C-alpha positions in Angstrom: -50.1 5.8 25.4 -48.8 5.8 21.8 -46.3 8.4 22.7 -45.0 6.3 25.5 -44.6 3.3 23.2 -42.8 5.3 20.7 -40.2 6.7 23.1 -38.2 3.5 23.5 -37.9 3.2 19.8 -36.7 6.8 19.5 -34.1 6.3 22.3 -32.8 3.1 20.6 -32.6 4.8 17.2 -30.7 7.7 18.8 -28.3 5.3 20.5 -27.7 3.3 17.3 -27.0 6.4 15.3 -24.5 7.7 17.9 -22.9 4.3 18.1 -22.7 3.9 14.3 -21.0 7.3 14.0 -18.1 6.4 16.2 -17.9 2.8 15.1 -17.9 3.9 11.4 -14.7 5.8 12.1 -13.2 2.8 13.9 -14.0 0.5 11.0 -12.6 2.9 8.5 -9.4 3.1 10.6 -9.0 -0.6 9.9 -8.9 0.1 6.2 -6.5 3.0 6.7 -4.2 0.8 8.8 -4.2 -1.8 6.0 -3.1 0.8 3.5 -0.4 2.3 5.7 1.1 -1.0 6.9 1.0 -2.7 3.4 2.9 0.2 2.0 5.6 -0.2 4.7 5.8 -4.0 4.2 4.8 -4.4 7.8 3.0 -7.8 8.1 2.6 -7.6 11.9 1.0 -4.2 11.6 -1.2 -5.3 8.7 -2.5 -8.3 10.8 -3.1 -6.2 13.9 -6.9 -6.1 13.4 -7.4 -9.7 12.4 -9.3 -11.9 14.9 -7.6 -14.8 16.5 -10.1 -17.2 14.9 -10.9 -15.2 11.8 -11.1 -16.8 8.3 -9.0 -15.6 5.4 -9.4 -16.4 1.6 -6.6 -14.9 -0.5 -6.6 -13.7 -4.1 -5.8 -17.3 -5.3 -8.7 -18.9 -3.4 -6.5 -20.4 -0.7 -8.4 -20.6 2.7 -6.8 -20.2 6.1 -8.2 -20.0 9.6 -6.7 -18.1 12.5 -4.4 -15.2 13.1 -1.1 -17.2 12.8 -2.0 -18.3 9.2 -3.1 -14.8 8.2 0.2 -13.3 9.6 2.4 -15.9 8.0 0.8 -15.4 4.5 1.4 -11.7 4.7 5.0 -12.2 5.9 5.6 -14.3 2.8 4.1 -11.9 0.3 5.7 -8.8 1.8 9.1 -10.5 1.4 8.2 -11.9 -2.0 6.1 -10.8 -5.0 4.5 -7.8 -3.1 7.7 -6.4 -1.6 7.9 -2.6 -2.0 4.4 -2.6 -3.7 1.8 0.1 -3.1 -1.8 -0.6 -2.1 -4.7 1.7 -2.6 -8.2 1.0 -1.3 -11.5 2.8 -2.0 -14.5 2.0 0.1 -17.4 0.8 -2.1 -19.8 -0.2 0.6 -19.9 0.0 4.4 -23.0 -1.4 6.1 -23.8 -2.3 9.7 -26.0 -5.4 9.8 -26.0 -5.2 13.6 -24.6 -2.6 16.0 -21.7 -5.0 16.6 -21.2 -6.4 13.0 -20.3 -4.5 9.8 -19.6 -5.6 6.2 -17.1 -3.5 4.3 -16.2 -3.8 0.6 -13.3 -2.1 -1.0 -12.0 -1.8 -4.5 -8.2 -2.3 -4.3 -5.3 -1.7 -6.6 -1.7 -2.8 -6.1 1.1 -1.3 -8.1 4.8 -2.1 -8.2 4.4 -5.9 -7.6 7.3 -7.9 -8.9 4.9 -10.3 -10.5 1.3 -11.4 -10.2 0.2 -14.4 -8.2 -0.4 -17.5 -10.2 -3.6 -17.2 -12.2 -3.9 -13.4 -11.6 -3.6 -10.9 -14.5 -2.5 -7.3 -14.3 -4.5 -4.7 -16.2 -3.1 -2.6 -19.0 -1.6 -0.1 -16.5 0.3 -2.9 -14.7 -2.1 -2.9 -11.7 -3.5 -5.9 -9.8 -7.2 -5.1 -9.1 -9.3 -6.8 -6.5 -12.6 -6.6 -4.7 -12.0 -7.2 -1.0 -14.9 -8.1 1.3 -14.3 -8.0 5.1 -16.7 -8.7 7.9 -15.8 -7.0 11.2 -17.2 -7.6 14.6 -17.0 -5.7 17.9 -16.1 -7.7 21.0 -15.1 -6.1 24.3 -15.2 -2.7 22.6 -12.7 -3.6 19.9 -13.4 -4.1 16.2 -11.8 -7.2 14.7 -11.8 -8.7 11.2 -13.6 -12.1 11.4 -13.8 -12.8 7.7 -11.4 -11.5 4.9 -12.3 -12.6 1.4 -10.3 -11.2 -1.6 -11.0 -11.9 -5.3 -9.2 -10.5 -8.3 -11.0 -8.6 -11.0 -10.7 -10.4 -14.3 -9.9 -8.6 -17.6 -13.0 -7.1 -19.2 -14.9 -6.9 -15.9 -16.0 -3.3 -15.0 -14.2 -1.9 -12.0 -15.3 1.0 -9.8 -13.4 4.1 -10.9 -13.3 6.4 -8.0 -12.5 10.1 -8.8 -8.8 10.4 -9.2 -6.7 12.8 -7.2 -6.4 16.3 -8.4 -3.2 17.1 -10.3 -0.5 18.1 -7.9 -0.5 21.8 -7.3 2.8 23.8 -7.2 4.1 23.5 -3.6 7.2 23.7 -1.5 7.6 21.1 1.3 10.2 21.0 4.1 11.7 17.8 5.4 9.5 18.2 8.4 6.4 18.2 6.1 7.5 15.1 4.3 6.1 11.7 5.3 8.7 9.9 7.3 9.0 6.1 7.3 11.8 4.3 9.3 13.1 0.9 8.2 15.9 -1.4 9.2 18.0 0.0 6.3 17.4 3.7 7.1 14.7 6.3 6.5 12.5 7.4 3.6 11.1 10.9 3.4 8.2 11.1 0.9 7.6 14.7 -0.3 5.2 14.1 -3.2 3.3 11.0 -4.2 0.4 12.6 -6.0 -0.7 12.5 -9.6 0.7 15.5 -11.5 -0.2 17.1 -14.8 1.7 14.6 -16.9 2.6 11.7 -14.5 0.9 9.1 -12.4 2.2 6.5 -9.9 4.9 9.1 -9.1 7.2 9.3 -6.1 9.5 12.2 -5.2 11.4 11.3 -2.1 14.7 11.3 -0.2 16.2 8.1 1.2 18.9 7.9 3.8 20.7 4.5 3.9 22.8 3.3 6.8 26.4 2.3 6.2 26.6 -1.2 4.8 22.9 -1.4 3.9 20.7 -1.2 0.9 17.0 -0.6 0.5 16.7 -3.9 -1.4 18.9 -5.9 -3.8 19.0 -4.7 -7.4 15.5 -4.7 -8.8 13.4 -3.6 -11.7 9.9 -2.1 -12.3 7.7 -0.6 -15.0 8.3 3.0 -13.8 11.1 5.2 -15.1 13.4 6.5 -12.3 16.2 9.0 -11.5 18.4 8.7 -8.4 20.9 11.3 -7.3 23.4 11.0 -4.5 23.5 14.2 -2.4 25.6 13.0 0.5 27.9 10.0 1.2 29.3 7.3 -1.1 28.2 3.9 -2.2 28.0 1.5 -5.2 25.6 1.8 -8.2 24.2 -1.3 -9.9 22.9 -1.1 -13.4 22.1 -4.1 -15.5 24.7 -6.3 -14.0 27.4 -3.6 -13.9 28.7 -1.8 -10.8 30.6 1.5 -10.3 31.2 3.9 -7.4 28.4 6.2 -6.4 29.8 9.5 -5.3 28.1 12.7 -4.1 26.7 14.5 -7.1 26.3 11.4 -9.2 23.0 10.6 -10.9 21.5 7.4 -12.3 18.6 6.9 -14.8 16.9 3.6 -15.0 14.6 2.9 -17.9 11.5 0.6 -17.4 12.5 -2.9 -16.4 16.2 -2.2 -16.3 17.8 -3.8 -13.2 19.2 -1.1 -10.9 20.1 -0.3 -7.3 22.4 1.5 -4.9 24.2 0.3 -1.7 25.9 2.3 1.0 29.4 1.0 1.0 30.8 4.0 2.9 31.1 4.7 6.6 28.5 7.4 6.9 24.8 7.6 5.9 24.2 7.8 2.2 21.4 10.3 1.2 19.9 10.3 -2.3 16.9 11.8 -4.1 14.6 9.6 -6.0 12.0 10.5 -8.6 10.0 7.6 -10.1 6.9 7.8 -12.3 4.7 6.5 -15.1 3.5 8.9 -17.8 -0.1 9.5 -18.5 -1.2 8.4 -21.9 1.7 5.9 -22.2 0.9 2.2 -21.6 3.6 0.8 -19.3 5.9 -1.7 -20.9 5.2 -5.3 -20.0 7.6 -7.2 -17.8 10.2 -8.9 -19.9 10.4 -12.7 -19.7 
């Protein structure tokens, strides 16, 4: 009799374990999508998993209800202070409180932001750090974010330090192995974006800009950067001055110098970019 009573519990536990295994992957895919779409500046993609009646508290404490408000806020920040920024998320905790409800907490860092939101302070490395708590629920077989609550980590508060990436090993990568991202201005091929022996926050990539377009207007950031035109013609911008950009030309932009390039020719302009911060060197603060 005891064996018969125990069997239903064993069956339920087995079903829950199997369900949690597949659902864990689905919930983690929500986090992966947030990272991928943030780094593309894609507000629609970033909002894909938000519930129609979900609640959203942003880093400043502003509260919104519903998908339209969530989408609108991310459209604003992706075209504003967080344009061309980079998001990283590390899962600190993932817990299923019911088979159809999970709570996930991530430690997030954003680099490359033009400025911090009002009341938010960057750390000594120029990063915005937050703790993001999301509640996700499964309805009709689909997981959706029903609560999204983000809070910044104040100076002096301990922050989870996940093991950093191993230093980049020597490698050769073809254009087919590079990560391709298509934008309205053209295409970006990212070959390396890993920490190396002496650099962090690095980017080694090739950009192809359509005629008459630019990736963004002249801008500035804490990283040092080299750009080299390998095909096509355009116009350089450096600290308020412009000059022709021809095949074989190279530009160096020191931290916080205003720079950019625009394709003013009739064919695609292709250039190589290498951008980085140096380990052991505190990035310069943004000039006033």
